[in-house]
N, CA, C and O atoms as a CHARMM CRD file, in Angstrom:
* protein
*
  308
    1    1 MET  N      0.84600  -1.17900   0.00000 PROA 1      0.00000
    2    1 MET  CA     0.00000   0.00000   0.00000 PROA 1      0.00000
    3    1 MET  C      0.88900   1.23900   0.00000 PROA 1      0.00000
    4    1 MET  O      1.80800   1.35800   0.81000 PROA 1      0.00000
    5    2 THR  N      0.60800   2.14900  -0.90800 PROA 2      0.00000
    6    2 THR  CA     1.38000   3.38000  -0.97200 PROA 2      0.00000
    7    2 THR  C      0.52900   4.54600  -0.50500 PROA 2      0.00000
    8    2 THR  O     -0.68600   4.56900  -0.70400 PROA 2      0.00000
    9    3 THR  N      1.18000   5.50600   0.11300 PROA 3      0.00000
   10    3 THR  CA     0.46200   6.70100   0.53300 PROA 3      0.00000
   11    3 THR  C      0.82800   7.83800  -0.40500 PROA 3      0.00000
   12    3 THR  O      1.98700   7.99200  -0.79000 PROA 3      0.00000
   13    4 SER  N     -0.14400   8.61200  -0.75800 PROA 4      0.00000
   14    4 SER  CA     0.08100   9.72200  -1.67400 PROA 4      0.00000
   15    4 SER  C      0.49300  10.96000  -0.90100 PROA 4      0.00000
   16    4 SER  O     -0.10100  11.30300   0.12200 PROA 4      0.00000
   17    5 THR  N      1.51300  11.61900  -1.40400 PROA 5      0.00000
   18    5 THR  CA     1.95200  12.87100  -0.79800 PROA 5      0.00000
   19    5 THR  C      1.71800  13.99600  -1.80300 PROA 5      0.00000
   20    5 THR  O      2.59800  14.82000  -2.05600 PROA 5      0.00000
   21    6 ALA  N      0.52500  14.01000  -2.36200 PROA 6      0.00000
   22    6 ALA  CA     0.20400  14.98500  -3.38900 PROA 6      0.00000
   23    6 ALA  C      0.26000  16.40500  -2.83800 PROA 6      0.00000
   24    6 ALA  O     -0.26800  16.71300  -1.77000 PROA 6      0.00000
   25    7 THR  N      0.91800  17.24600  -3.61100 PROA 7      0.00000
   26    7 THR  CA     1.07200  18.64900  -3.26700 PROA 7      0.00000
   27    7 THR  C      0.52000  19.47700  -4.42100 PROA 7      0.00000
   28    7 THR  O      0.69200  19.12300  -5.58800 PROA 7      0.00000
   29    8 HSD  N     -0.13600  20.56800  -4.09200 PROA 8      0.00000
   30    8 HSD  CA    -0.65500  21.48400  -5.11000 PROA 8      0.00000
   31    8 HSD  C      0.25400  22.71000  -5.11800 PROA 8      0.00000
   32    8 HSD  O      0.33000  23.44600  -4.13400 PROA 8      0.00000
   33    9 THR  N      0.94200  22.92000  -6.24100 PROA 9      0.00000
   34    9 THR  CA     1.88600  24.02900  -6.35500 PROA 9      0.00000
   35    9 THR  C      1.40100  25.01900  -7.40200 PROA 9      0.00000
   36    9 THR  O      0.91700  24.63500  -8.46600 PROA 9      0.00000
   37   10 LEU  N      1.53800  26.29200  -7.08300 PROA 10     0.00000
   38   10 LEU  CA     1.21000  27.35300  -8.02700 PROA 10     0.00000
   39   10 LEU  C      2.49100  28.05900  -8.46100 PROA 10     0.00000
   40   10 LEU  O      3.33200  28.41800  -7.63600 PROA 10     0.00000
   41   11 LEU  N      2.62000  28.24800  -9.76800 PROA 11     0.00000
   42   11 LEU  CA     3.73900  28.99900 -10.31700 PROA 11     0.00000
   43   11 LEU  C      3.19600  30.15400 -11.13600 PROA 11     0.00000
   44   11 LEU  O      2.11200  30.06000 -11.71200 PROA 11     0.00000
   45   12 ARG  N      3.94300  31.23700 -11.18700 PROA 12     0.00000
   46   12 ARG  CA     3.64400  32.36200 -12.08600 PROA 12     0.00000
   47   12 ARG  C      4.66600  32.29800 -13.20600 PROA 12     0.00000
   48   12 ARG  O      5.86500  32.17300 -12.95800 PROA 12     0.00000
   49   13 ALA  N      4.19300  32.38300 -14.42400 PROA 13     0.00000
   50   13 ALA  CA     5.08200  32.29100 -15.57800 PROA 13     0.00000
   51   13 ALA  C      5.19700  33.64600 -16.26400 PROA 13     0.00000
   52   13 ALA  O      4.30300  34.48700 -16.17800 PROA 13     0.00000
   53   14 GLU  N      6.31200  33.83000 -16.94100 PROA 14     0.00000
   54   14 GLU  CA     6.55400  35.05400 -17.71200 PROA 14     0.00000
   55   14 GLU  C      6.86400  34.67200 -19.14700 PROA 14     0.00000
   56   14 GLU  O      7.41400  33.60400 -19.41500 PROA 14     0.00000
   57   15 GLY  N      6.50400  35.55600 -20.06500 PROA 15     0.00000
   58   15 GLY  CA     6.88200  35.36100 -21.45800 PROA 15     0.00000
   59   15 GLY  C      5.83300  34.71300 -22.33000 PROA 15     0.00000
   60   15 GLY  O      6.11100  34.36800 -23.47800 PROA 15     0.00000
   61   16 PHE  N      4.61800  34.54000 -21.80000 PROA 16     0.00000
   62   16 PHE  CA     3.54900  33.98700 -22.62800 PROA 16     0.00000
   63   16 PHE  C      3.25100  34.94800 -23.76600 PROA 16     0.00000
   64   16 PHE  O      3.09900  36.14900 -23.54500 PROA 16     0.00000
   65   17 SER  N      3.16800  34.43100 -24.96900 PROA 17     0.00000
   66   17 SER  CA     2.81400  35.30200 -26.09100 PROA 17     0.00000
   67   17 SER  C      1.60700  34.79200 -26.85300 PROA 17     0.00000
   68   17 SER  O      0.98800  35.54200 -27.60800 PROA 17     0.00000
   69   18 CYS  N      1.26500  33.52400 -26.66700 PROA 18     0.00000
   70   18 CYS  CA     0.12100  32.95900 -27.38200 PROA 18     0.00000
   71   18 CYS  C     -0.39200  31.72200 -26.64700 PROA 18     0.00000
   72   18 CYS  O      0.32600  31.14200 -25.83200 PROA 18     0.00000
   73   19 PRO  N     -1.61400  31.32300 -26.92800 PROA 19     0.00000
   74   19 PRO  CA    -2.17000  30.14400 -26.25300 PROA 19     0.00000
   75   19 PRO  C     -1.40300  28.84500 -26.52500 PROA 19     0.00000
   76   19 PRO  O     -1.50600  27.90400 -25.73900 PROA 19     0.00000
   77   20 SER  N     -0.64600  28.77500 -27.60500 PROA 20     0.00000
   78   20 SER  CA     0.11100  27.54300 -27.86800 PROA 20     0.00000
   79   20 SER  C      1.23600  27.35500 -26.84300 PROA 20     0.00000
   80   20 SER  O      1.74900  26.24900 -26.67500 PROA 20     0.00000
   81   21 CYS  N      1.61300  28.43500 -26.16500 PROA 21     0.00000
   82   21 CYS  CA     2.60600  28.34500 -25.09200 PROA 21     0.00000
   83   21 CYS  C      2.10900  27.40500 -23.99500 PROA 21     0.00000
   84   21 CYS  O      2.89100  26.68400 -23.37400 PROA 21     0.00000
   85   22 VAL  N      0.81500  27.42600 -23.77200 PROA 22     0.00000
   86   22 VAL  CA     0.18500  26.60200 -22.74400 PROA 22     0.00000
   87   22 VAL  C      0.49700  25.13400 -22.98700 PROA 22     0.00000
   88   22 VAL  O      0.88800  24.42100 -22.06300 PROA 22     0.00000
   89   23 VAL  N      0.33100  24.68400 -24.20700 PROA 23     0.00000
   90   23 VAL  CA     0.55100  23.28200 -24.55600 PROA 23     0.00000
   91   23 VAL  C      2.00800  22.89100 -24.33400 PROA 23     0.00000
   92   23 VAL  O      2.29400  21.81300 -23.81300 PROA 23     0.00000
   93   24 LYS  N      2.92200  23.76400 -24.72800 PROA 24     0.00000
   94   24 LYS  CA     4.34700  23.46900 -24.55400 PROA 24     0.00000
   95   24 LYS  C      4.69100  23.26500 -23.08400 PROA 24     0.00000
   96   24 LYS  O      5.40600  22.32600 -22.73100 PROA 24     0.00000
   97   25 ILE  N      4.18400  24.14000 -22.23800 PROA 25     0.00000
   98   25 ILE  CA     4.47900  24.04200 -20.80900 PROA 25     0.00000
   99   25 ILE  C      3.82300  22.80000 -20.20400 PROA 25     0.00000
  100   25 ILE  O      4.46100  22.06200 -19.45400 PROA 25     0.00000
  101   26 GLU  N      2.55700  22.57300 -20.52800 PROA 26     0.00000
  102   26 GLU  CA     1.85100  21.41700 -19.97300 PROA 26     0.00000
  103   26 GLU  C      2.54200  20.11000 -20.35400 PROA 26     0.00000
  104   26 GLU  O      2.65100  19.20700 -19.52400 PROA 26     0.00000
  105   27 LYS  N      3.00700  19.99800 -21.58600 PROA 27     0.00000
  106   27 LYS  CA     3.69400  18.77500 -22.01400 PROA 27     0.00000
  107   27 LYS  C      5.01900  18.59900 -21.28500 PROA 27     0.00000
  108   27 LYS  O      5.32200  17.50600 -20.80600 PROA 27     0.00000
  109   28 GLN  N      5.81000  19.66000 -21.19700 PROA 28     0.00000
  110   28 GLN  CA     7.12900  19.57400 -20.57400 PROA 28     0.00000
  111   28 GLN  C      7.01700  19.23000 -19.09000 PROA 28     0.00000
  112   28 GLN  O      7.71800  18.34100 -18.60800 PROA 28     0.00000
  113   29 VAL  N      6.15200  19.91700 -18.37400 PROA 29     0.00000
  114   29 VAL  CA     5.99900  19.66800 -16.93600 PROA 29     0.00000
  115   29 VAL  C      5.33400  18.30600 -16.71200 PROA 29     0.00000
  116   29 VAL  O      5.69500  17.58300 -15.78300 PROA 29     0.00000
  117   30 GLY  N      4.38000  17.96500 -17.54800 PROA 30     0.00000
  118   30 GLY  CA     3.66900  16.69800 -17.41400 PROA 30     0.00000
  119   30 GLY  C      4.54200  15.47700 -17.61100 PROA 30     0.00000
  120   30 GLY  O      4.16900  14.38300 -17.18600 PROA 30     0.00000
  121   31 ARG  N      5.69000  15.63200 -18.24300 PROA 31     0.00000
  122   31 ARG  CA     6.61400  14.51600 -18.45400 PROA 31     0.00000
  123   31 ARG  C      7.35600  14.09300 -17.19500 PROA 31     0.00000
  124   31 ARG  O      7.87000  12.97700 -17.11800 PROA 31     0.00000
  125   32 LEU  N      7.41200  14.97300 -16.21900 PROA 32     0.00000
  126   32 LEU  CA     8.14100  14.65800 -14.98600 PROA 32     0.00000
  127   32 LEU  C      7.44300  13.54500 -14.21500 PROA 32     0.00000
  128   32 LEU  O      6.22500  13.55700 -14.03700 PROA 32     0.00000
  129   33 LYS  N      8.24600  12.58000 -13.76300 PROA 33     0.00000
  130   33 LYS  CA     7.68400  11.50600 -12.94500 PROA 33     0.00000
  131   33 LYS  C      7.27700  12.08300 -11.60400 PROA 33     0.00000
  132   33 LYS  O      8.06200  12.75400 -10.93300 PROA 33     0.00000
  133   34 GLY  N      6.04700  11.81500 -11.22600 PROA 34     0.00000
  134   34 GLY  CA     5.52400  12.35300  -9.97700 PROA 34     0.00000
  135   34 GLY  C      4.51900  13.47100 -10.19000 PROA 34     0.00000
  136   34 GLY  O      3.81800  13.86200  -9.25700 PROA 34     0.00000
  137   35 VAL  N      4.44200  13.99600 -11.42900 PROA 35     0.00000
  138   35 VAL  CA     3.45600  15.02900 -11.73000 PROA 35     0.00000
  139   35 VAL  C      2.14600  14.33700 -12.11700 PROA 35     0.00000
  140   35 VAL  O      2.11100  13.51200 -13.03100 PROA 35     0.00000
  141   36 GLU  N      1.08000  14.68500 -11.41200 PROA 36     0.00000
  142   36 GLU  CA    -0.21600  14.06500 -11.64400 PROA 36     0.00000
  143   36 GLU  C     -1.10400  14.89200 -12.56400 PROA 36     0.00000
  144   36 GLU  O     -1.86500  14.34300 -13.36000 PROA 36     0.00000
  145   37 ASN  N     -1.00300  16.21600 -12.45200 PROA 37     0.00000
  146   37 ASN  CA    -1.87200  17.09000 -13.23400 PROA 37     0.00000
  147   37 ASN  C     -1.20100  18.44900 -13.41900 PROA 37     0.00000
  148   37 ASN  O     -0.57500  18.97700 -12.50000 PROA 37     0.00000
  149   38 VAL  N     -1.34400  19.00800 -14.62500 PROA 38     0.00000
  150   38 VAL  CA    -0.80400  20.33800 -14.91600 PROA 38     0.00000
  151   38 VAL  C     -1.88900  21.13300 -15.62700 PROA 38     0.00000
  152   38 VAL  O     -2.49100  20.64700 -16.58400 PROA 38     0.00000
  153   39 LYS  N     -2.13800  22.34500 -15.16500 PROA 39     0.00000
  154   39 LYS  CA    -3.11200  23.22400 -15.80900 PROA 39     0.00000
  155   39 LYS  C     -2.49600  24.61200 -15.90500 PROA 39     0.00000
  156   39 LYS  O     -2.16800  25.22900 -14.89200 PROA 39     0.00000
  157   40 VAL  N     -2.34300  25.09500 -17.13300 PROA 40     0.00000
  158   40 VAL  CA    -1.79000  26.42400 -17.35600 PROA 40     0.00000
  159   40 VAL  C     -2.94300  27.36400 -17.70000 PROA 40     0.00000
  160   40 VAL  O     -3.75800  27.07100 -18.57500 PROA 40     0.00000
  161   41 HSD  N     -2.99900  28.48500 -17.00500 PROA 41     0.00000
  162   41 HSD  CA    -4.02400  29.49800 -17.25000 PROA 41     0.00000
  163   41 HSD  C     -3.36600  30.64500 -18.01700 PROA 41     0.00000
  164   41 HSD  O     -2.61900  31.43900 -17.44600 PROA 41     0.00000
  165   42 PHE  N     -3.65300  30.71900 -19.30800 PROA 42     0.00000
  166   42 PHE  CA    -3.01300  31.69600 -20.18100 PROA 42     0.00000
  167   42 PHE  C     -3.27300  33.13000 -19.72900 PROA 42     0.00000
  168   42 PHE  O     -2.33900  33.92800 -19.64100 PROA 42     0.00000
  169   43 ALA  N     -4.51500  33.46400 -19.44400 PROA 43     0.00000
  170   43 ALA  CA    -4.89000  34.84200 -19.12900 PROA 43     0.00000
  171   43 ALA  C     -4.19100  35.37300 -17.87500 PROA 43     0.00000
  172   43 ALA  O     -3.83900  36.55100 -17.81200 PROA 43     0.00000
  173   44 SER  N     -3.99200  34.51400 -16.88800 PROA 44     0.00000
  174   44 SER  CA    -3.38500  34.96000 -15.63200 PROA 44     0.00000
  175   44 SER  C     -1.91600  34.54700 -15.49400 PROA 44     0.00000
  176   44 SER  O     -1.27300  34.87000 -14.49500 PROA 44     0.00000
  177   45 SER  N     -1.38900  33.84100 -16.48400 PROA 45     0.00000
  178   45 SER  CA    -0.00400  33.34600 -16.46200 PROA 45     0.00000
  179   45 SER  C      0.26400  32.48000 -15.23400 PROA 45     0.00000
  180   45 SER  O      1.36600  32.48200 -14.68600 PROA 45     0.00000
  181   46 ARG  N     -0.75400  31.74600 -14.81700 PROA 46     0.00000
  182   46 ARG  CA    -0.64900  30.88100 -13.64400 PROA 46     0.00000
  183   46 ARG  C     -0.52900  29.42500 -14.07700 PROA 46     0.00000
  184   46 ARG  O     -1.19000  28.99700 -15.02400 PROA 46     0.00000
  185   47 ILE  N      0.30300  28.67700 -13.39500 PROA 47     0.00000
  186   47 ILE  CA     0.44400  27.24900 -13.65100 PROA 47     0.00000
  187   47 ILE  C      0.10800  26.52100 -12.35800 PROA 47     0.00000
  188   47 ILE  O      0.73100  26.76600 -11.32500 PROA 47     0.00000
  189   48 GLU  N     -0.87800  25.62700 -12.41100 PROA 48     0.00000
  190   48 GLU  CA    -1.26100  24.82900 -11.25400 PROA 48     0.00000
  191   48 GLU  C     -0.78400  23.40800 -11.49900 PROA 48     0.00000
  192   48 GLU  O     -1.04500  22.82600 -12.55300 PROA 48     0.00000
  193   49 ILE  N     -0.08000  22.85100 -10.51400 PROA 49     0.00000
  194   49 ILE  CA     0.49500  21.52800 -10.67000 PROA 49     0.00000
  195   49 ILE  C      0.20100  20.69500  -9.43300 PROA 49     0.00000
  196   49 ILE  O      0.46400  21.12500  -8.31000 PROA 49     0.00000
  197   50 ASP  N     -0.34500  19.49700  -9.64200 PROA 50     0.00000
  198   50 ASP  CA    -0.50900  18.51200  -8.58600 PROA 50     0.00000
  199   50 ASP  C      0.60900  17.50200  -8.76900 PROA 50     0.00000
  200   50 ASP  O      0.74400  16.90200  -9.83500 PROA 50     0.00000
  201   51 HSD  N      1.41000  17.31500  -7.72900 PROA 51     0.00000
  202   51 HSD  CA     2.56400  16.42400  -7.86500 PROA 51     0.00000
  203   51 HSD  C      2.92100  15.77300  -6.54300 PROA 51     0.00000
  204   51 HSD  O      2.48500  16.20900  -5.47700 PROA 51     0.00000
  205   52 ASP  N      3.72000  14.72600  -6.63200 PROA 52     0.00000
  206   52 ASP  CA     4.24000  14.03900  -5.46200 PROA 52     0.00000
  207   52 ASP  C      5.51100  14.76700  -5.04400 PROA 52     0.00000
  208   52 ASP  O      6.52600  14.69600  -5.73600 PROA 52     0.00000
  209   53 ALA  N      5.45800  15.45300  -3.93500 PROA 53     0.00000
  210   53 ALA  CA     6.58300  16.27900  -3.47500 PROA 53     0.00000
  211   53 ALA  C      7.82100  15.45600  -3.14000 PROA 53     0.00000
  212   53 ALA  O      8.92700  15.99300  -3.08800 PROA 53     0.00000
  213   54 GLU  N      7.64500  14.16900  -2.91500 PROA 54     0.00000
  214   54 GLU  CA     8.79700  13.30600  -2.63000 PROA 54     0.00000
  215   54 GLU  C      9.52500  12.90800  -3.91400 PROA 54     0.00000
  216   54 GLU  O     10.68800  12.50900  -3.87100 PROA 54     0.00000
  217   55 ARG  N      8.85300  13.01400  -5.04000 PROA 55     0.00000
  218   55 ARG  CA     9.45300  12.60700  -6.31500 PROA 55     0.00000
  219   55 ARG  C      9.89000  13.77700  -7.18100 PROA 55     0.00000
  220   55 ARG  O     10.84500  13.66700  -7.95100 PROA 55     0.00000
  221   56 VAL  N      9.19000  14.89600  -7.05300 PROA 56     0.00000
  222   56 VAL  CA     9.51600  16.07100  -7.87500 PROA 56     0.00000
  223   56 VAL  C      9.34800  17.32900  -7.01500 PROA 56     0.00000
  224   56 VAL  O      8.30800  17.54100  -6.39100 PROA 56     0.00000
  225   57 SER  N     10.39200  18.15000  -7.00200 PROA 57     0.00000
  226   57 SER  CA    10.38800  19.35500  -6.16700 PROA 57     0.00000
  227   57 SER  C      9.87800  20.56300  -6.95700 PROA 57     0.00000
  228   57 SER  O      9.70900  20.49900  -8.17500 PROA 57     0.00000
  229   58 VAL  N      9.64100  21.64700  -6.24900 PROA 58     0.00000
  230   58 VAL  CA     9.23600  22.89300  -6.90100 PROA 58     0.00000
  231   58 VAL  C     10.34300  23.35900  -7.84200 PROA 58     0.00000
  232   58 VAL  O     10.06200  23.87200  -8.92500 PROA 58     0.00000
  233   59 ASP  N     11.59200  23.18500  -7.43800 PROA 59     0.00000
  234   59 ASP  CA    12.71500  23.54700  -8.31600 PROA 59     0.00000
  235   59 ASP  C     12.68800  22.73700  -9.61200 PROA 59     0.00000
  236   59 ASP  O     12.98700  23.26600 -10.68300 PROA 59     0.00000
  237   60 ASP  N     12.33100  21.45300  -9.51600 PROA 60     0.00000
  238   60 ASP  CA    12.20900  20.61300 -10.71500 PROA 60     0.00000
  239   60 ASP  C     11.11900  21.15700 -11.64000 PROA 60     0.00000
  240   60 ASP  O     11.27400  21.15400 -12.86100 PROA 60     0.00000
  241   61 LEU  N     10.02600  21.61900 -11.05500 PROA 61     0.00000
  242   61 LEU  CA     8.92100  22.16200 -11.84900 PROA 61     0.00000
  243   61 LEU  C      9.34800  23.44500 -12.55300 PROA 61     0.00000
  244   61 LEU  O      9.06600  23.63100 -13.73700 PROA 61     0.00000
  245   62 VAL  N     10.02300  24.32600 -11.82800 PROA 62     0.00000
  246   62 VAL  CA    10.50800  25.57700 -12.40400 PROA 62     0.00000
  247   62 VAL  C     11.49200  25.28800 -13.54200 PROA 62     0.00000
  248   62 VAL  O     11.45900  25.95300 -14.57700 PROA 62     0.00000
  249   63 THR  N     12.36100  24.30300 -13.34800 PROA 63     0.00000
  250   63 THR  CA    13.32700  23.91600 -14.37700 PROA 63     0.00000
  251   63 THR  C     12.62200  23.37900 -15.61900 PROA 63     0.00000
  252   63 THR  O     13.03300  23.67600 -16.74100 PROA 63     0.00000
  253   64 ALA  N     11.56600  22.59300 -15.42900 PROA 64     0.00000
  254   64 ALA  CA    10.81300  22.05800 -16.56500 PROA 64     0.00000
  255   64 ALA  C     10.15500  23.18000 -17.36400 PROA 64     0.00000
  256   64 ALA  O     10.12100  23.12900 -18.59300 PROA 64     0.00000
  257   65 VAL  N      9.63300  24.18800 -16.67300 PROA 65     0.00000
  258   65 VAL  CA     9.04400  25.33700 -17.36900 PROA 65     0.00000
  259   65 VAL  C     10.13700  26.06200 -18.15100 PROA 65     0.00000
  260   65 VAL  O      9.91000  26.48500 -19.28500 PROA 65     0.00000
  261   66 ALA  N     11.30700  26.20700 -17.56000 PROA 66     0.00000
  262   66 ALA  CA    12.42700  26.86500 -18.23600 PROA 66     0.00000
  263   66 ALA  C     12.83600  26.10200 -19.49900 PROA 66     0.00000
  264   66 ALA  O     13.18800  26.71100 -20.50900 PROA 66     0.00000
  265   67 LYS  N     12.78800  24.77600 -19.43800 PROA 67     0.00000
  266   67 LYS  CA    13.12600  23.95800 -20.61100 PROA 67     0.00000
  267   67 LYS  C     12.14000  24.18200 -21.75500 PROA 67     0.00000
  268   67 LYS  O     12.48300  23.98500 -22.92100 PROA 67     0.00000
  269   68 SER  N     10.92300  24.59200 -21.42300 PROA 68     0.00000
  270   68 SER  CA     9.94500  24.86500 -22.47700 PROA 68     0.00000
  271   68 SER  C     10.06500  26.30300 -22.99500 PROA 68     0.00000
  272   68 SER  O      9.32700  26.70500 -23.89500 PROA 68     0.00000
  273   69 GLY  N     10.99700  27.07700 -22.42300 PROA 69     0.00000
  274   69 GLY  CA    11.28500  28.40900 -22.92600 PROA 69     0.00000
  275   69 GLY  C     10.69100  29.57100 -22.15600 PROA 69     0.00000
  276   69 GLY  O     10.64600  30.69100 -22.66500 PROA 69     0.00000
  277   70 TYR  N     10.22900  29.32300 -20.92900 PROA 70     0.00000
  278   70 TYR  CA     9.58100  30.36800 -20.15600 PROA 70     0.00000
  279   70 TYR  C     10.14900  30.40100 -18.74700 PROA 70     0.00000
  280   70 TYR  O     10.68900  29.40700 -18.26100 PROA 70     0.00000
  281   71 LYS  N     10.02500  31.54200 -18.10300 PROA 71     0.00000
  282   71 LYS  CA    10.49100  31.68400 -16.72900 PROA 71     0.00000
  283   71 LYS  C      9.29400  31.54100 -15.80800 PROA 71     0.00000
  284   71 LYS  O      8.21800  32.07300 -16.08200 PROA 71     0.00000
  285   72 ALA  N      9.49000  30.81200 -14.70500 PROA 72     0.00000
  286   72 ALA  CA     8.42300  30.64000 -13.73100 PROA 72     0.00000
  287   72 ALA  C      8.99600  30.81300 -12.33300 PROA 72     0.00000
  288   72 ALA  O     10.16200  30.51500 -12.07700 PROA 72     0.00000
  289   73 THR  N      8.14900  31.29900 -11.44000 PROA 73     0.00000
  290   73 THR  CA     8.51300  31.43200 -10.03200 PROA 73     0.00000
  291   73 THR  C      7.37400  30.92500  -9.17200 PROA 73     0.00000
  292   73 THR  O      6.21000  31.04100  -9.55600 PROA 73     0.00000
  293   74 PRO  N      7.69200  30.36200  -8.00800 PROA 74     0.00000
  294   74 PRO  CA     6.63400  29.91500  -7.09800 PROA 74     0.00000
  295   74 PRO  C      5.74600  31.09100  -6.68400 PROA 74     0.00000
  296   74 PRO  O      6.21400  32.22100  -6.54500 PROA 74     0.00000
  297   75 SER  N      4.47600  30.80500  -6.49400 PROA 75     0.00000
  298   75 SER  CA     3.51200  31.84300  -6.13300 PROA 75     0.00000
  299   75 SER  C      2.62100  31.35400  -5.00800 PROA 75     0.00000
  300   75 SER  O      2.28400  30.17200  -4.93900 PROA 75     0.00000
  301   76 ALA  N      2.24500  32.26000  -4.13500 PROA 76     0.00000
  302   76 ALA  CA     1.34300  31.90400  -3.03900 PROA 76     0.00000
  303   76 ALA  C     -0.10800  31.86500  -3.49300 PROA 76     0.00000
  304   76 ALA  O     -0.93800  31.21600  -2.85600 PROA 76     0.00000
  305   77 PHE  N     -0.42300  32.55300  -4.59200 PROA 77     0.00000
  306   77 PHE  CA    -1.80000  32.58500  -5.11000 PROA 77     0.00000
  307   77 PHE  C     -1.81000  32.78800  -6.58100 PROA 77     0.00000
  308   77 PHE  O     -2.87800  32.84100  -7.19000 PROA 77     0.00000
């Protein structure tokens, strides 16, 4: 039996120029092992991620966003 350590993380992204940016970020972050769900909100430049904090850290998430060509920072809201 495994216990889930799901964490909900919010990131603010910079550099969005079109809605297709959303797909690039969702695919890149979604590839990380331990990420359960990724939702990018284009209008607010917000990225919501449900992930296993023991398998993938917030720094890993920020790095994945950077690999897709955008800058992201952790956000409280």
